[in-house]
C-alpha positions, 0 to 999 in steps of 0.5 A: 695509299688509301682510297675512299670511294662511295659504295655504288649501286653496282657494288650493292648489287654484288653484295645482294647476290652474295647475301642471296646465296646464304652460304657459309664460309666453308661453302664459299671456300668449296667454290672459291673463285677470283672472278665469280662476280663480274660487272662493268667496273668490278671483278672478284670473288671469295678468297679461301685463304683470307676467308673474305671476298676480294675485288678489283674496281676498274674506272672509266680511264682504265685505272684499277685498285683492289680491295677486300670485303670482309663479310661475317659469314 
């Protein structure tokens, strides 16, 4: 099942934090954490086995879905 969702300002803020860190994949891998980024609707972090960021999104009704954010490091 595919879910299409607009990128909101909350997720943009997380992406800006990732870019601000300016780390390589190896550096992200050294501090790998599934919940490094936590906001009202998002929780996620860098997954070293996949070399990408993984997130869960939680809506106001309690429904959630996961997704990967592949950032070319």
